[in-house]
N, C-alpha and C positions, 0 to 999 in steps of 0.2 A: 632477496626480498626487495631491496632498494631498486634493483634493476627492473623488477616486475612492476613496481609502483610507477617508475618513470615511463615505462612502455604504456601502461594504462592511462597515465596522465596525457601523454602525447596522443594516444588514440582518442580520448575524449575531446581534446581540443580539435583534432581533425574532423571528428563527427559533428561538432557544433558549427564549425566553419561550413561544412557541406550541407548542414541542415538549414542554412539560411535560404528562405524561399525566394524564388524568382517571381517577380510581379510585372504585370503590364502597366504602363502609364499612358494615359491619353492626354495629349496636349493640342488644343485647338488653336489655329491661327487667329481666329476671331470667334467670340461667343455670341455676338450680335451682328445681324445683317440688316442694314437700313436700305429699304427699297426706295426711299425718297418719295417724291410725288410722282405717281405713274398713272397713265390713263387706263380706263376700263378696257379689259380685254388684252392688255399688254402681256409680255412674257413674264410669267410668274415663277420661272425656275431660278433657283439660287443654289449655291454649294458651300457647305461648311467643310473646310479642309482641316485635317488633323494628322498628327504623327504619333506613333507608338515609341515613346522615349524610354520605355522600360526594357527589361531583359527577358521577357516571356511573351509569347504570342498574345495579341489583343483580340478578344472575341466580343463583338457587339451583339448582344442577345436580343435587344428590343429597342425600337425607336418609335415614339408616339408623339402626337401633337395635342394641343389643348382644344382643337376645333377640327371639325370635319372638312373645313375649307383649306386646311393645310395638310399636305400628304408628304411625309418624309420617307426616304428610302435608304436603308442601311447596306453596307457591304456584305456580301454573302460569305466570303472567305475570311479567315483570320488574318490580321495584319501583323506581320513579323516585326521583331524589334528593329527600330531604325527606319522602318518603312512608313509610308503615308497612305491615307485613304480619304474618302469623301462621304459625306452624308448629303444627299440631294433632297431639296425641299421644293415642292410646287405649291404655290398659293393660288387660289382661285381669284383672279383679278376681275371677274365679272361682278363682284360685290363692291359697290361703291361705298367705302367707309374707311376709317383709319385701320391700319394693321397693327395689332399688338398680340402676338401669339408666342407660345412657348413650345419648344420641342424638347422632349426628355429622352436622354440616351442612357441605356442600361448596358453595362459591360462587366468584364472580369478585371477591370483596372483597379489600382489602389484606391481611386475615387470612383466607386461603382455607378454613381448617378451624376450626370452632368446636365444642366439646363441650358439650352440654347434659345436665343430669342430672335424674332424677326419683327421689324417695325416699318412703318411707312404710311402712305395715304393713297388710296385709289380714288381718282376723280373721274367724272363723266364730262368730257369737254363739250358735249352737245347741250348740256344744261347750263344756262347762264345764271349767275347769282344776282339777286336784287341788290346786293351790297357792293356791286362793282363801283369803283370810284370814277366819277365823271371828270372830264378835262377841266371844265369850268363850273363854278357854282351857278345857281339860278340868278343870283344877284349880279354876277359878272357878265352875263350874256347880253 
């Protein structure tokens, strides 16, 4: 009977060790991309790089943006453990305004929702500001 209990105990321990679930983990190189100040019509493509640091394949199910002016593209295939991938983002730089957008990534990772951000400012160089500083004041001329 003692032998049987020992075998059952060892069997239960080995089952619990094998029952530990493998999970994918997504780790981004950066979660915010700063476009800086760019001109109207400039290249709006940027890339968020990430690595699957888990021990299961990473599947990105959906990538969406907070505005139609930002179009994200997710990888089609699963990212295997230890491998890297990219989420491409294209911002419409024909809109002259500050950039403050959020890209939401949904996956099977241990943290299933990740928010990425882009920021910057799009200017139109053909428009001059009435607030530009002059070399000398009216009094000094």
